C-alpha positions in Angstrom: 122.8 109.8 -18.2 120.5 108.5 -15.5 120.0 111.9 -14.0 119.1 113.3 -17.4 116.7 110.4 -18.1 115.0 110.9 -14.7 114.7 114.7 -15.3 113.1 113.9 -18.7 110.6 111.5 -17.0 109.7 114.2 -14.5 109.2 116.8 -17.2 106.8 114.3 -18.9 104.7 113.9 -15.8 106.2 110.9 -14.0 105.2 110.7 -10.3 108.2 108.7 -9.2 111.3 107.0 -10.7 113.1 103.8 -10.3 116.6 102.5 -11.1 116.3 98.9 -12.2 120.0 98.1 -11.8 121.3 96.8 -8.5 124.9 98.0 -9.0 123.7 101.5 -10.0 122.3 101.8 -6.5 125.8 102.5 -5.4 125.1 106.0 -6.7 121.5 106.2 -5.6 121.9 109.0 -3.1 124.0 111.1 -5.5 121.4 110.6 -8.3 118.5 111.3 -6.0 120.0 114.5 -4.9 120.2 115.7 -8.5 116.6 115.2 -9.5 113.3 116.6 -8.3 111.5 113.3 -8.6 110.9 110.8 -5.8 113.0 107.7 -6.4 112.3 104.2 -5.1 115.4 102.5 -3.7 115.2 99.0 -5.0 117.6 97.6 -2.3 115.6 99.2 0.6 112.3 98.1 -0.9 113.7 94.5 -1.1 114.9 94.7 2.5 111.5 96.0 3.7 109.6 93.3 1.8 111.8 90.5 3.2 111.7 91.9 6.8 107.9 92.0 6.6 107.8 88.3 5.6 109.4 87.3 9.0 111.6 84.6 7.5 112.6 81.8 9.9 116.2 82.1 8.9 117.8 85.5 9.5 120.5 85.0 6.9 120.2 85.3 3.1 122.7 84.6 0.4 123.4 87.3 -2.2 124.3 86.7 -5.8 125.4 90.0 -7.4 128.1 91.8 -9.3 131.5 92.2 -7.6 130.8 96.0 -7.3 127.5 95.4 -5.6 129.0 92.9 -3.2 132.0 95.2 -2.3 129.8 98.2 -1.8 128.0 96.5 1.0 124.6 97.9 -0.3 122.6 94.9 0.7 124.3 94.3 4.0 123.6 97.9 5.1 120.0 97.8 4.2 119.3 94.3 5.5 121.3 94.6 8.7 119.0 97.4 9.8 116.3 94.8 9.9 118.4 92.3 11.7 119.0 90.1 8.6 122.5 88.9 7.8 123.6 88.9 4.2 125.9 86.1 3.2 128.3 87.0 0.4 130.2 84.7 -1.8 133.9 84.0 -1.2 136.3 85.5 -3.7 136.4 82.2 -5.7 132.6 82.0 -5.7 132.4 85.6 -6.8 134.7 84.8 -9.7 132.1 82.2 -10.8 129.2 84.6 -10.5 131.1 87.3 -12.5 131.9 84.8 -15.2 128.2 83.7 -15.3 127.1 87.3 -15.7 129.9 88.9 -17.8 131.6 86.0 -19.7 132.1 87.4 -23.2 131.0 84.2 -25.0 128.7 82.4 -22.4 127.7 85.0 -19.8 124.1 86.1 -19.4 124.9 89.6 -20.7 126.2 87.8 -23.9 123.4 85.2 -24.3 120.3 87.1 -23.0 117.5 85.6 -21.0 118.5 82.0 -21.8 121.6 81.2 -19.8 124.3 79.1 -21.5 125.3 75.7 -20.1 128.5 77.2 -18.7 126.7 80.0 -16.9 124.2 77.5 -15.5 127.0 75.3 -14.3 128.7 78.2 -12.6 125.5 79.3 -10.9 124.8 75.7 -9.8 128.3 75.4 -8.4 128.1 78.6 -6.5 124.7 78.0 -5.0 125.8 74.5 -4.0 128.9 75.9 -2.3 126.9 78.6 -0.6 124.4 76.1 0.8 127.1 73.7 1.9 129.2 76.5 3.5 126.4 78.5 5.2 123.2 76.5 4.9 121.4 79.4 3.3 117.9 78.6 2.0 117.1 82.1 0.7 118.9 83.8 -2.2 118.7 87.4 -3.4 119.2 87.8 -7.2 121.1 91.0 -6.8 121.8 91.5 -10.4 119.2 92.4 -13.0 120.5 89.8 -15.4 120.1 87.1 -12.8 116.4 88.1 -12.4 115.7 87.3 -16.0 118.0 84.3 -16.5 118.4 82.4 -13.3 118.1 78.7 -14.0 114.7 77.1 -13.2 116.2 74.2 -11.3 117.8 76.5 -8.9 114.6 78.5 -8.4 113.1 75.3 -7.2 115.7 74.5 -4.6 116.0 77.9 -2.9 113.5 80.6 -1.8 114.4 83.2 -4.4 114.1 86.9 -3.5 114.0 88.9 -6.8 114.5 92.7 -6.3 113.2 93.4 -9.8 110.0 91.5 -9.1 109.5 93.2 -5.8 110.2 96.6 -7.3 107.6 95.9 -10.1 105.0 94.9 -7.5 105.7 98.0 -5.4 105.5 100.3 -8.4 102.2 98.7 -9.5 100.7 99.0 -6.0 101.9 102.6 -5.7 100.4 103.5 -9.1 97.1 101.9 -8.3 96.9 103.7 -4.9 97.7 107.0 -6.6 95.1 106.4 -9.3 92.5 105.5 -6.7 93.1 108.6 -4.7 92.4 110.9 -7.6 
């Protein structure tokens, strides 16, 4: 479906494409090989942006789906810039999965306003990550987290939002292309 959608965008004049789902980047290379449209890799874009900021702490916590964590996507891209990605323990990952996918209270079920249970899970996991690893930076490696991460946690960590960075890059690229016409 993504390949078909990207081909349709190309046929309608798109200059480039994006995949705004972290987990779908597991298949990025396969998708890119099937379309004749330049694709921006959101994970690589995030790694480049963070590396260019020269963070004082070379380790960053990652909150993401289990599939994204297990794929090692973020670790591969960030390690090439000398940045260590700290992933949750299995117990912590269960809390994240519940906060995202819980059928009655997860972000996918409640939308952009996280439920009290989802907020509690995210607070617990971030507290554990900070206590266990002293991370000060967190990547919101799931699109749902980008839109529904609790405000009080945004104020206690330096948040790295791949969706926000992707949007900024796309805007910059579009402006540069428009100006070169």
